[in-house]
N, C-alpha and C positions, 0 to 999 in steps of 0.2 A: 720919502727916503729911497735911495737906490740900494738895491740888494747886490752885494758883491759875492761872487762865488770864490771858494777857496782855490788857490793855485793848483792843487792836486786835481780838482774837478776840471779846471780849464785844460790842464795838460792831458787828462784822460779824454776829454772831448776832442781836442786837437789830434790826439793819437788815433782815435776812432775815425775821425774825418779823413786823416791821412791814409789810413788803411783802406777806407772805402774808395777814395780817389785812386789809389794804386790798383785796386781790384778792377775798377771801372776802366782804367787806362789799359790794363792787361787784356780785358775782354775786347776793347776797341781795337787794339793791335792785332789780336787774333782774327777778328772780323775783317780788318783791312787786309791781312795776309790772305785770307780766303778769297776776298774779292779780287785782289791783284792776281792770284793764280788763275781765276776764271777769266779775267781780262787778258792775261798772257796767252791762254789757250785760244781765245777768240781771235786775238791779233795774229797768232801763228797761223790759224786757219785762213784768215783773210790774206795774209802775206803769201801763203801757199797758192791761194786762188789767183792773186795778182801775178805771181811768178808764172803760173800756168798760162794765164792770158797773154803775158808778154811773150812766152814761147810760141803760142799760137799765132800771135801777130807777126813774129819774126819768120815763122814758117807756116804759111797758109795751108800747106798740104796736111799738116797735123790736124788742123780744124776740119778740113774736108774728110780726113780719115775718121775722126771722131764722130762726125755727123753720119757718115756711112755706117760706121759700126753701131751707132745708136738706132739706126733704122733696121739693121739686120738682126742685132741681138735684142733679146727681150729687155724691157726697161728694168725689171727687178734684178736681172743678172748684171746690168750695167751698174746699178747702184752698188752691188756687191763688189764688182771689179774696181769701181772708184774708191770704195772704202779701203780695199786692200792696197790699191795703188797709193792712196794718201798715207796709209800706215807705213808702207815701205819707204816712201819719200821722207816722212818724219824720222824714221829710224836712220836712214842714210844721213840726213841733216845733222843728227846728233852724233853719229859715229865718224863722219868724214873728217872733222877737225883732228880727231885722234890719229887717223891714218896720215893726214898731212903732217902732223907733228912728228910721228914716227919716221916718216919719209925724210923730213928735214934733219932729224937726228942722225939718220943713216948717212946722209950726204956730208954732214959735218964731221962725223967720226970716221967715216969710210968703212965701218964695220956693219956686217949683217948678221942677224941672229940665226 
C-alpha cells in the first residue's frame, strides 16, 4: 500500500522548500554582486593600464621620461607616485562626466552660477 500524506503536510513541505530556495537564491545573488564588483575593479585597473600604454605609444617621449624618472627616483617612491597618480586618474574619471554635464547645461541655458 502506498502511504498518502495529508495535503496540509505537502503544503508545509512545499512552503519550507520554497523558503529554502529563496534564501539560497538571495545568497547566490549577493555572492554574484560581490564577484562582479571585484571584476569591475580589476577591469578598471586593466583599462587604465591600457590607456596609459596607448598614451605612451602615441608620445614616446613620455615613455622615455618615465624610464629616466624610474632610474633617478628610488623604486619605493615610484610605487607611491604611481598609486597616487592612479588614484587621481580614477577620481578624475568619475568626476569628469559631471563637469561635462554641467558645462553642457551652461551652454544650453546660457546661465552661469
